[in-house]
C-alpha positions as CSV (number, residue, x, y, z in Angstrom):
1,M,114.0,143.4,110.5
2,S,113.0,147.1,110.9
3,I,115.3,149.9,110.0
4,F,115.3,151.1,113.6
5,A,116.4,147.7,114.8
6,E,119.1,147.5,112.2
7,L,120.4,151.0,113.1
8,K,120.5,149.9,116.7
9,R,122.3,146.6,115.9
10,R,125.0,148.4,113.9
11,N,125.5,150.9,116.7
12,I,124.7,153.9,114.5
13,F,123.0,155.8,117.4
14,R,126.0,155.2,119.6
15,V,128.4,156.3,116.9
16,A,126.3,159.5,116.4
17,L,126.4,160.3,120.1
18,L,130.2,159.5,120.3
19,Y,130.8,161.8,117.3
20,I,128.7,164.7,118.8
21,V,130.5,164.4,122.1
22,S,133.9,164.2,120.4
23,A,133.1,167.2,118.2
24,W,132.0,169.2,121.3
25,L,135.3,168.3,123.0
26,I,137.3,169.3,120.0
27,L,135.5,172.6,119.8
28,Q,135.9,173.3,123.5
29,V,139.7,172.6,123.4
30,A,140.0,174.6,120.2
31,E,138.2,177.6,121.7
32,I,140.5,177.5,124.8
33,L,143.7,177.2,122.7
34,F,142.8,179.6,120.0
35,V,142.1,182.4,122.5
36,L,145.4,181.8,124.2
37,L,147.3,181.5,121.0
38,G,145.6,184.4,119.2
39,V,144.4,182.3,116.2
40,P,142.1,184.0,113.8
41,D,138.3,183.4,114.2
42,W,137.9,181.9,110.8
43,I,139.9,178.8,111.8
44,F,137.4,177.9,114.5
45,R,134.6,178.2,111.9
46,F,136.6,176.0,109.5
47,I,137.0,173.3,112.1
48,F,133.3,173.5,112.9
49,A,132.5,173.1,109.2
50,L,134.8,170.1,108.9
51,L,133.1,168.5,111.9
52,V,129.7,169.1,110.4
53,I,130.8,167.6,107.1
54,G,132.3,164.6,108.9
55,F,129.2,163.7,110.8
56,P,127.2,162.0,108.0
57,L,130.5,160.4,106.8
58,A,131.0,158.8,110.2
59,L,127.4,157.5,110.2
60,V,127.8,156.1,106.7
61,F,131.1,154.5,107.6
62,S,129.6,152.9,110.7
63,W,126.7,151.6,108.6
64,I,128.9,150.0,106.0
65,F,131.7,148.6,108.1
66,E,131.8,146.5,111.3
67,I,134.7,146.0,113.7
68,T,135.7,142.4,114.1
69,P,138.7,140.7,115.8
70,Q,140.3,140.6,112.4
71,G,139.8,144.3,111.8
72,L,137.3,146.3,109.8
73,K,135.1,144.3,107.5
74,K,132.1,145.2,105.4
75,G,128.9,144.5,107.4
76,Q,127.5,142.2,104.8
77,H,130.6,140.0,104.9
78,V,130.3,139.3,108.7
79,E,128.3,136.3,109.7
80,A,125.7,136.9,112.4
81,H,127.4,134.5,114.9
82,A,130.8,136.2,114.3
83,S,129.5,139.7,114.9
84,I,130.8,141.5,118.0
85,T,128.6,144.6,117.8
86,A,127.5,144.2,121.4
87,Q,131.1,144.3,122.6
88,T,131.8,147.2,120.3
89,G,128.8,149.0,121.6
90,R,130.0,148.7,125.2
91,K,133.4,150.1,124.2
92,I,131.7,153.0,122.4
93,N,129.6,153.7,125.5
94,I,132.7,153.8,127.7
95,L,134.6,156.1,125.3
96,T,131.6,158.4,125.1
97,V,131.4,158.8,128.9
98,V,135.1,159.5,129.1
99,L,135.0,162.1,126.4
100,L,131.9,163.6,127.8
101,A,133.7,164.0,131.2
102,C,136.7,165.6,129.4
103,A,134.3,168.0,127.5
104,I,132.6,169.1,130.7
105,L,136.0,169.6,132.3
106,A,137.1,171.7,129.3
107,A,133.9,173.8,129.5
108,I,134.6,174.4,133.2
109,V,138.2,175.4,132.5
110,N,137.0,177.7,129.7
111,Q,134.7,179.5,132.1
112,L,137.4,179.9,134.7
113,L,140.0,181.3,132.4
114,P,140.0,185.1,132.2
């Protein structure tokens, strides 16, 4: 099996997209709230740095572990017929679309606020 096929099977690309959309939403909300609350600028940069550091960790975590009906298990311990990566992938897709809609709404709100 090629590395590309294995990355796709383990939903690494979907997790990466979900993480990027989630991080964008977090930064949008933080920008709106920090301006309203008068929070120092360095805290926004700190949150951004944490999100950047967390990105490779999320990818490694999604490579090593797999979600099963019994909870998280190491990918190598899950038998091929017991894998539910397709169902997990659909859930990741739905969550990504919902968070993307929220992020776009937050960006619009940020533009409308004085």
